[in-house]
ChimeraX commands (.cxc) that place a marker at each C-alpha (Angstrom):
marker #1 position -33.26,-150.23,-98.40 radius 0.5
marker #1 position -29.79,-151.81,-98.55 radius 0.5
marker #1 position -26.73,-149.78,-98.68 radius 0.5
marker #1 position -26.04,-151.81,-101.97 radius 0.5
marker #1 position -29.53,-151.12,-103.68 radius 0.5
marker #1 position -28.69,-147.96,-103.00 radius 0.5
marker #1 position -25.95,-147.73,-105.30 radius 0.5
marker #1 position -27.32,-149.30,-107.93 radius 0.5
marker #1 position -30.01,-147.19,-108.02 radius 0.5
marker #1 position -27.96,-144.03,-107.87 radius 0.5
marker #1 position -25.72,-145.64,-110.43 radius 0.5
marker #1 position -28.62,-146.45,-112.81 radius 0.5
marker #1 position -29.55,-142.71,-112.40 radius 0.5
marker #1 position -26.15,-141.45,-113.62 radius 0.5
marker #1 position -24.92,-144.35,-115.87 radius 0.5
marker #1 position -28.08,-146.87,-117.25 radius 0.5
marker #1 position -29.97,-145.16,-119.49 radius 0.5
marker #1 position -32.77,-146.34,-121.63 radius 0.5
marker #1 position -31.33,-148.62,-124.47 radius 0.5
marker #1 position -30.69,-146.10,-127.65 radius 0.5
marker #1 position -28.30,-145.53,-130.05 radius 0.5
marker #1 position -27.17,-149.16,-131.68 radius 0.5
marker #1 position -30.32,-150.43,-130.50 radius 0.5
marker #1 position -32.54,-147.75,-130.79 radius 0.5
marker #1 position -33.93,-149.84,-134.19 radius 0.5
marker #1 position -34.83,-152.45,-131.99 radius 0.5
marker #1 position -37.18,-150.73,-129.82 radius 0.5
marker #1 position -40.70,-151.20,-129.30 radius 0.5
marker #1 position -42.57,-149.66,-126.09 radius 0.5
marker #1 position -45.97,-151.28,-125.76 radius 0.5
marker #1 position -48.64,-149.95,-123.16 radius 0.5
marker #1 position -47.79,-152.51,-120.57 radius 0.5
marker #1 position -49.79,-150.06,-118.21 radius 0.5
marker #1 position -49.65,-152.00,-114.98 radius 0.5
marker #1 position -46.99,-154.58,-116.23 radius 0.5
marker #1 position -44.54,-151.61,-116.15 radius 0.5
marker #1 position -44.89,-151.29,-112.84 radius 0.5
marker #1 position -45.34,-154.63,-111.13 radius 0.5
marker #1 position -43.97,-158.29,-111.28 radius 0.5
marker #1 position -46.76,-159.23,-113.53 radius 0.5
marker #1 position -44.56,-161.93,-116.24 radius 0.5
marker #1 position -47.02,-164.94,-116.01 radius 0.5
marker #1 position -48.21,-163.36,-119.23 radius 0.5
marker #1 position -45.14,-163.10,-120.73 radius 0.5
marker #1 position -44.21,-166.78,-122.45 radius 0.5
marker #1 position -40.66,-167.34,-124.11 radius 0.5
marker #1 position -40.38,-169.62,-126.82 radius 0.5
marker #1 position -37.34,-171.42,-129.17 radius 0.5
marker #1 position -35.79,-171.52,-132.58 radius 0.5
marker #1 position -33.72,-172.91,-134.89 radius 0.5
marker #1 position -31.50,-175.81,-132.48 radius 0.5
marker #1 position -29.51,-175.54,-129.55 radius 0.5
marker #1 position -26.03,-175.03,-130.11 radius 0.5
marker #1 position -25.93,-173.84,-133.53 radius 0.5
marker #1 position -26.37,-170.18,-135.35 radius 0.5
marker #1 position -29.79,-170.43,-135.20 radius 0.5
marker #1 position -31.02,-170.50,-132.18 radius 0.5
marker #1 position -33.33,-167.84,-130.96 radius 0.5
marker #1 position -35.86,-167.50,-127.41 radius 0.5
marker #1 position -37.94,-164.84,-128.28 radius 0.5
marker #1 position -40.61,-163.60,-126.06 radius 0.5
marker #1 position -44.24,-162.68,-126.49 radius 0.5
marker #1 position -46.98,-160.66,-124.07 radius 0.5
marker #1 position -50.18,-162.48,-123.44 radius 0.5
marker #1 position -51.45,-161.16,-126.17 radius 0.5
marker #1 position -49.55,-162.92,-128.44 radius 0.5
marker #1 position -47.52,-159.85,-129.74 radius 0.5
marker #1 position -43.88,-160.60,-129.58 radius 0.5
marker #1 position -41.87,-158.33,-127.13 radius 0.5
marker #1 position -38.28,-157.40,-126.51 radius 0.5
marker #1 position -36.87,-158.79,-122.94 radius 0.5
marker #1 position -34.77,-155.95,-122.46 radius 0.5
marker #1 position -36.82,-153.06,-123.72 radius 0.5
marker #1 position -40.22,-154.61,-122.36 radius 0.5
marker #1 position -39.60,-155.88,-119.26 radius 0.5
marker #1 position -39.96,-153.71,-116.48 radius 0.5
marker #1 position -36.41,-152.83,-114.31 radius 0.5
marker #1 position -38.29,-151.77,-111.09 radius 0.5
marker #1 position -40.89,-154.26,-109.33 radius 0.5
marker #1 position -42.63,-152.08,-106.85 radius 0.5
marker #1 position -40.90,-153.81,-103.97 radius 0.5
marker #1 position -37.95,-151.31,-102.14 radius 0.5
marker #1 position -34.40,-152.63,-103.16 radius 0.5
marker #1 position -35.30,-155.37,-105.31 radius 0.5
marker #1 position -35.22,-155.75,-109.24 radius 0.5
marker #1 position -36.06,-157.99,-111.99 radius 0.5
marker #1 position -33.04,-159.65,-113.87 radius 0.5
marker #1 position -33.43,-161.80,-117.13 radius 0.5
marker #1 position -31.23,-165.03,-117.21 radius 0.5
marker #1 position -29.49,-165.84,-120.71 radius 0.5
marker #1 position -27.42,-168.84,-118.65 radius 0.5
marker #1 position -27.90,-170.84,-116.22 radius 0.5
marker #1 position -25.08,-172.34,-113.80 radius 0.5
marker #1 position -23.46,-175.64,-114.87 radius 0.5
marker #1 position -23.50,-174.46,-118.66 radius 0.5
marker #1 position -20.90,-173.65,-121.21 radius 0.5
marker #1 position -22.82,-171.67,-124.24 radius 0.5
marker #1 position -22.41,-167.80,-124.17 radius 0.5
marker #1 position -25.34,-167.08,-124.52 radius 0.5
marker #1 position -26.99,-163.12,-124.34 radius 0.5
marker #1 position -29.74,-161.29,-125.39 radius 0.5
marker #1 position -28.93,-159.86,-129.21 radius 0.5
marker #1 position -28.81,-155.84,-128.72 radius 0.5
marker #1 position -28.97,-155.44,-132.84 radius 0.5
marker #1 position -31.66,-157.92,-133.38 radius 0.5
marker #1 position -34.88,-156.83,-133.46 radius 0.5
marker #1 position -36.98,-157.82,-130.05 radius 0.5
marker #1 position -33.50,-158.78,-129.05 radius 0.5
marker #1 position -33.93,-162.54,-128.87 radius 0.5
marker #1 position -31.52,-164.43,-126.61 radius 0.5
marker #1 position -28.89,-165.97,-128.91 radius 0.5
marker #1 position -25.62,-167.67,-128.73 radius 0.5
marker #1 position -22.62,-164.91,-128.89 radius 0.5
marker #1 position -20.52,-165.61,-132.02 radius 0.5
marker #1 position -16.95,-164.10,-132.16 radius 0.5
marker #1 position -14.64,-164.38,-135.39 radius 0.5
marker #1 position -17.82,-166.72,-137.19 radius 0.5
marker #1 position -17.62,-169.28,-134.18 radius 0.5
marker #1 position -20.23,-169.56,-131.88 radius 0.5
marker #1 position -18.66,-169.19,-128.00 radius 0.5
marker #1 position -18.56,-171.17,-125.06 radius 0.5
marker #1 position -17.07,-170.31,-121.84 radius 0.5
marker #1 position -13.94,-172.96,-121.27 radius 0.5
marker #1 position -15.56,-174.57,-118.40 radius 0.5
marker #1 position -19.36,-174.71,-117.02 radius 0.5
marker #1 position -19.89,-171.54,-115.11 radius 0.5
marker #1 position -20.78,-171.70,-111.19 radius 0.5
marker #1 position -23.27,-169.04,-111.11 radius 0.5
marker #1 position -26.59,-167.92,-112.59 radius 0.5
marker #1 position -25.55,-165.33,-115.61 radius 0.5
marker #1 position -27.78,-162.66,-116.96 radius 0.5
marker #1 position -28.93,-159.04,-117.25 radius 0.5
marker #1 position -31.14,-155.90,-116.52 radius 0.5
marker #1 position -34.10,-155.15,-118.38 radius 0.5
marker #1 position -34.00,-151.47,-119.61 radius 0.5
marker #1 position -30.47,-150.82,-118.48 radius 0.5
marker #1 position -27.22,-149.72,-121.18 radius 0.5
marker #1 position -23.27,-149.06,-120.87 radius 0.5
marker #1 position -23.30,-145.81,-122.23 radius 0.5
marker #1 position -20.08,-146.39,-124.59 radius 0.5
marker #1 position -19.64,-142.52,-125.24 radius 0.5
marker #1 position -19.88,-142.17,-121.31 radius 0.5
marker #1 position -16.27,-142.37,-119.40 radius 0.5
marker #1 position -15.91,-143.45,-115.97 radius 0.5
marker #1 position -14.04,-141.32,-113.27 radius 0.5
marker #1 position -12.19,-143.97,-112.14 radius 0.5
marker #1 position -11.69,-147.08,-114.80 radius 0.5
marker #1 position -10.96,-144.96,-117.20 radius 0.5
marker #1 position -13.47,-146.42,-119.42 radius 0.5
marker #1 position -15.88,-146.34,-120.43 radius 0.5
marker #1 position -19.04,-148.44,-120.77 radius 0.5
marker #1 position -19.48,-151.67,-123.30 radius 0.5
marker #1 position -22.70,-150.92,-125.13 radius 0.5
marker #1 position -24.65,-153.45,-123.21 radius 0.5
marker #1 position -27.51,-153.96,-120.72 radius 0.5
marker #1 position -26.13,-154.63,-117.53 radius 0.5
marker #1 position -24.88,-157.79,-116.28 radius 0.5
marker #1 position -25.76,-159.92,-113.38 radius 0.5
marker #1 position -24.50,-162.49,-111.85 radius 0.5
marker #1 position -26.82,-164.75,-110.13 radius 0.5
marker #1 position -25.17,-166.94,-107.01 radius 0.5
marker #1 position -27.88,-168.80,-105.78 radius 0.5
marker #1 position -27.95,-172.53,-104.89 radius 0.5
marker #1 position -30.66,-172.98,-108.17 radius 0.5
marker #1 position -30.43,-173.44,-112.03 radius 0.5
marker #1 position -32.36,-170.95,-113.45 radius 0.5
marker #1 position -33.64,-171.87,-116.27 radius 0.5
marker #1 position -32.86,-169.47,-119.60 radius 0.5
marker #1 position -35.36,-166.98,-120.14 radius 0.5
marker #1 position -36.52,-167.07,-116.74 radius 0.5
marker #1 position -37.31,-163.35,-115.02 radius 0.5
marker #1 position -36.78,-163.28,-111.33 radius 0.5
marker #1 position -36.65,-160.41,-108.84 radius 0.5
marker #1 position -33.12,-160.17,-107.08 radius 0.5
marker #1 position -31.79,-158.56,-104.56 radius 0.5
marker #1 position -28.37,-156.41,-105.04 radius 0.5
marker #1 position -25.39,-157.15,-102.76 radius 0.5
marker #1 position -22.53,-155.38,-104.79 radius 0.5
marker #1 position -21.09,-154.80,-108.20 radius 0.5
marker #1 position -17.85,-156.08,-109.74 radius 0.5
marker #1 position -16.07,-153.18,-112.40 radius 0.5
marker #1 position -14.45,-155.78,-114.86 radius 0.5
marker #1 position -12.31,-154.25,-117.66 radius 0.5
marker #1 position -12.91,-156.54,-120.85 radius 0.5
marker #1 position -10.46,-155.41,-124.09 radius 0.5
marker #1 position -10.60,-151.88,-122.43 radius 0.5
marker #1 position -14.43,-151.65,-122.52 radius 0.5
marker #1 position -16.59,-150.83,-118.75 radius 0.5
marker #1 position -19.00,-154.31,-117.90 radius 0.5
marker #1 position -20.00,-153.92,-114.67 radius 0.5
marker #1 position -21.41,-157.42,-112.97 radius 0.5
marker #1 position -23.68,-156.58,-110.40 radius 0.5
marker #1 position -23.64,-159.44,-107.88 radius 0.5
marker #1 position -27.17,-160.54,-106.82 radius 0.5
marker #1 position -29.13,-163.25,-105.41 radius 0.5
marker #1 position -33.03,-164.67,-106.03 radius 0.5
marker #1 position -35.18,-162.51,-103.81 radius 0.5
marker #1 position -36.56,-166.38,-103.38 radius 0.5
marker #1 position -34.01,-168.43,-102.60 radius 0.5
marker #1 position -33.05,-169.85,-99.06 radius 0.5
marker #1 position -30.13,-168.20,-98.31 radius 0.5
marker #1 position -31.14,-164.35,-99.36 radius 0.5
marker #1 position -32.33,-163.76,-96.12 radius 0.5
marker #1 position -28.34,-163.98,-94.68 radius 0.5
marker #1 position -27.39,-161.66,-97.28 radius 0.5
marker #1 position -27.61,-158.11,-97.45 radius 0.5
marker #1 position -24.68,-156.73,-98.84 radius 0.5
marker #1 position -20.90,-157.27,-100.20 radius 0.5
marker #1 position -19.83,-158.44,-96.90 radius 0.5
marker #1 position -22.04,-161.26,-95.92 radius 0.5
marker #1 position -21.27,-162.98,-99.46 radius 0.5
marker #1 position -17.15,-162.94,-97.65 radius 0.5
marker #1 position -18.65,-164.21,-95.07 radius 0.5
marker #1 position -21.01,-166.47,-95.73 radius 0.5
marker #1 position -20.32,-167.66,-99.24 radius 0.5
marker #1 position -16.13,-168.11,-99.58 radius 0.5
marker #1 position -14.45,-167.59,-102.91 radius 0.5
marker #1 position -17.39,-166.28,-104.42 radius 0.5
marker #1 position -15.91,-163.07,-105.45 radius 0.5
marker #1 position -13.00,-164.57,-106.11 radius 0.5
marker #1 position -14.33,-166.63,-108.57 radius 0.5
marker #1 position -16.54,-164.55,-110.61 radius 0.5
marker #1 position -13.58,-162.36,-111.03 radius 0.5
marker #1 position -11.29,-164.87,-112.90 radius 0.5
marker link #1:1,2 radius 0.2
marker link #1:2,3 radius 0.2
marker link #1:3,4 radius 0.2
marker link #1:4,5 radius 0.2
marker link #1:5,6 radius 0.2
marker link #1:6,7 radius 0.2
marker link #1:7,8 radius 0.2
marker link #1:8,9 radius 0.2
marker link #1:9,10 radius 0.2
marker link #1:10,11 radius 0.2
marker link #1:11,12 radius 0.2
marker link #1:12,13 radius 0.2
marker link #1:13,14 radius 0.2
marker link #1:14,15 radius 0.2
marker link #1:15,16 radius 0.2
marker link #1:16,17 radius 0.2
marker link #1:17,18 radius 0.2
marker link #1:18,19 radius 0.2
marker link #1:19,20 radius 0.2
marker link #1:20,21 radius 0.2
marker link #1:21,22 radius 0.2
marker link #1:22,23 radius 0.2
marker link #1:23,24 radius 0.2
marker link #1:24,25 radius 0.2
marker link #1:25,26 radius 0.2
marker link #1:26,27 radius 0.2
marker link #1:27,28 radius 0.2
marker link #1:28,29 radius 0.2
marker link #1:29,30 radius 0.2
marker link #1:30,31 radius 0.2
marker link #1:31,32 radius 0.2
marker link #1:32,33 radius 0.2
marker link #1:33,34 radius 0.2
marker link #1:34,35 radius 0.2
marker link #1:35,36 radius 0.2
marker link #1:36,37 radius 0.2
marker link #1:37,38 radius 0.2
marker link #1:38,39 radius 0.2
marker link #1:39,40 radius 0.2
marker link #1:40,41 radius 0.2
marker link #1:41,42 radius 0.2
marker link #1:42,43 radius 0.2
marker link #1:43,44 radius 0.2
marker link #1:44,45 radius 0.2
marker link #1:45,46 radius 0.2
marker link #1:46,47 radius 0.2
marker link #1:47,48 radius 0.2
marker link #1:48,49 radius 0.2
marker link #1:49,50 radius 0.2
marker link #1:50,51 radius 0.2
marker link #1:51,52 radius 0.2
marker link #1:52,53 radius 0.2
marker link #1:53,54 radius 0.2
marker link #1:54,55 radius 0.2
marker link #1:55,56 radius 0.2
marker link #1:56,57 radius 0.2
marker link #1:57,58 radius 0.2
marker link #1:58,59 radius 0.2
marker link #1:59,60 radius 0.2
marker link #1:60,61 radius 0.2
marker link #1:61,62 radius 0.2
marker link #1:62,63 radius 0.2
marker link #1:63,64 radius 0.2
marker link #1:64,65 radius 0.2
marker link #1:65,66 radius 0.2
marker link #1:66,67 radius 0.2
marker link #1:67,68 radius 0.2
marker link #1:68,69 radius 0.2
marker link #1:69,70 radius 0.2
marker link #1:70,71 radius 0.2
marker link #1:71,72 radius 0.2
marker link #1:72,73 radius 0.2
marker link #1:73,74 radius 0.2
marker link #1:74,75 radius 0.2
marker link #1:75,76 radius 0.2
marker link #1:76,77 radius 0.2
marker link #1:77,78 radius 0.2
marker link #1:78,79 radius 0.2
marker link #1:79,80 radius 0.2
marker link #1:80,81 radius 0.2
marker link #1:81,82 radius 0.2
marker link #1:82,83 radius 0.2
marker link #1:83,84 radius 0.2
marker link #1:84,85 radius 0.2
marker link #1:85,86 radius 0.2
marker link #1:86,87 radius 0.2
marker link #1:87,88 radius 0.2
marker link #1:88,89 radius 0.2
marker link #1:89,90 radius 0.2
marker link #1:90,91 radius 0.2
marker link #1:91,92 radius 0.2
marker link #1:92,93 radius 0.2
marker link #1:93,94 radius 0.2
marker link #1:94,95 radius 0.2
marker link #1:95,96 radius 0.2
marker link #1:96,97 radius 0.2
marker link #1:97,98 radius 0.2
marker link #1:98,99 radius 0.2
marker link #1:99,100 radius 0.2
marker link #1:100,101 radius 0.2
marker link #1:101,102 radius 0.2
marker link #1:102,103 radius 0.2
marker link #1:103,104 radius 0.2
marker link #1:104,105 radius 0.2
marker link #1:105,106 radius 0.2
marker link #1:106,107 radius 0.2
marker link #1:107,108 radius 0.2
marker link #1:108,109 radius 0.2
marker link #1:109,110 radius 0.2
marker link #1:110,111 radius 0.2
marker link #1:111,112 radius 0.2
marker link #1:112,113 radius 0.2
marker link #1:113,114 radius 0.2
marker link #1:114,115 radius 0.2
marker link #1:115,116 radius 0.2
marker link #1:116,117 radius 0.2
marker link #1:117,118 radius 0.2
marker link #1:118,119 radius 0.2
marker link #1:119,120 radius 0.2
marker link #1:120,121 radius 0.2
marker link #1:121,122 radius 0.2
marker link #1:122,123 radius 0.2
marker link #1:123,124 radius 0.2
marker link #1:124,125 radius 0.2
marker link #1:125,126 radius 0.2
marker link #1:126,127 radius 0.2
marker link #1:127,128 radius 0.2
marker link #1:128,129 radius 0.2
marker link #1:129,130 radius 0.2
marker link #1:130,131 radius 0.2
marker link #1:131,132 radius 0.2
marker link #1:132,133 radius 0.2
marker link #1:133,134 radius 0.2
marker link #1:134,135 radius 0.2
marker link #1:135,136 radius 0.2
marker link #1:136,137 radius 0.2
marker link #1:137,138 radius 0.2
marker link #1:138,139 radius 0.2
marker link #1:139,140 radius 0.2
marker link #1:140,141 radius 0.2
marker link #1:141,142 radius 0.2
marker link #1:142,143 radius 0.2
marker link #1:143,144 radius 0.2
marker link #1:144,145 radius 0.2
marker link #1:145,146 radius 0.2
marker link #1:146,147 radius 0.2
marker link #1:147,148 radius 0.2
marker link #1:148,149 radius 0.2
marker link #1:149,150 radius 0.2
marker link #1:150,151 radius 0.2
marker link #1:151,152 radius 0.2
marker link #1:152,153 radius 0.2
marker link #1:153,154 radius 0.2
marker link #1:154,155 radius 0.2
marker link #1:155,156 radius 0.2
marker link #1:156,157 radius 0.2
marker link #1:157,158 radius 0.2
marker link #1:158,159 radius 0.2
marker link #1:159,160 radius 0.2
marker link #1:160,161 radius 0.2
marker link #1:161,162 radius 0.2
marker link #1:162,163 radius 0.2
marker link #1:163,164 radius 0.2
marker link #1:164,165 radius 0.2
marker link #1:165,166 radius 0.2
marker link #1:166,167 radius 0.2
marker link #1:167,168 radius 0.2
marker link #1:168,169 radius 0.2
marker link #1:169,170 radius 0.2
marker link #1:170,171 radius 0.2
marker link #1:171,172 radius 0.2
marker link #1:172,173 radius 0.2
marker link #1:173,174 radius 0.2
marker link #1:174,175 radius 0.2
marker link #1:175,176 radius 0.2
marker link #1:176,177 radius 0.2
marker link #1:177,178 radius 0.2
marker link #1:178,179 radius 0.2
marker link #1:179,180 radius 0.2
marker link #1:180,181 radius 0.2
marker link #1:181,182 radius 0.2
marker link #1:182,183 radius 0.2
marker link #1:183,184 radius 0.2
marker link #1:184,185 radius 0.2
marker link #1:185,186 radius 0.2
marker link #1:186,187 radius 0.2
marker link #1:187,188 radius 0.2
marker link #1:188,189 radius 0.2
marker link #1:189,190 radius 0.2
marker link #1:190,191 radius 0.2
marker link #1:191,192 radius 0.2
marker link #1:192,193 radius 0.2
marker link #1:193,194 radius 0.2
marker link #1:194,195 radius 0.2
marker link #1:195,196 radius 0.2
marker link #1:196,197 radius 0.2
marker link #1:197,198 radius 0.2
marker link #1:198,199 radius 0.2
marker link #1:199,200 radius 0.2
marker link #1:200,201 radius 0.2
marker link #1:201,202 radius 0.2
marker link #1:202,203 radius 0.2
marker link #1:203,204 radius 0.2
marker link #1:204,205 radius 0.2
marker link #1:205,206 radius 0.2
marker link #1:206,207 radius 0.2
marker link #1:207,208 radius 0.2
marker link #1:208,209 radius 0.2
marker link #1:209,210 radius 0.2
marker link #1:210,211 radius 0.2
marker link #1:211,212 radius 0.2
marker link #1:212,213 radius 0.2
marker link #1:213,214 radius 0.2
marker link #1:214,215 radius 0.2
marker link #1:215,216 radius 0.2
marker link #1:216,217 radius 0.2
marker link #1:217,218 radius 0.2
marker link #1:218,219 radius 0.2
marker link #1:219,220 radius 0.2
marker link #1:220,221 radius 0.2
marker link #1:221,222 radius 0.2
marker link #1:222,223 radius 0.2
marker link #1:223,224 radius 0.2
view
């Protein structure tokens, strides 16, 4: 396992607890059995409601039996492969709408973020795939020793730097390469940099040093 992957697993053990608190009312634990230990996502489907670009838009998820499931709570983080974890993608690269798992809604569908009554967009198309790690949570009651900031009460974000634009709702195994601690309105917002294991470049990237060497400008671009 790479140093970056070990760091993520240790980081999760220390900081990323099962989602509780504000989202507890939305949580349902399903008897997924082997699904919780392996990447059996062929049995999970997504569908949309409402029009994209409107407050009514939602992407929802169902299991093989047709029951609605939460992409945050019911998709497993671990794949069963050393150093590889699952990520759910909310925002495809080269798009502008700021989409995210709705943590305060039942079953946590993907929706467009709203601030002061307005749908949020990035200033321009983003250059990477943005998503989150299922079954993770940034604890707002835990202050990080170095940043002196507490978590933002959301799942941990992932920035996937591969070549392909991943569709919204895709669940993909990714290799963790490093992390950035971002401060947003006084809250700690970790960005985990990763690459999809099936990306052609994945075999050449093992840690953040490789990203700097083979993908110049990526780290500084994510910071911005």
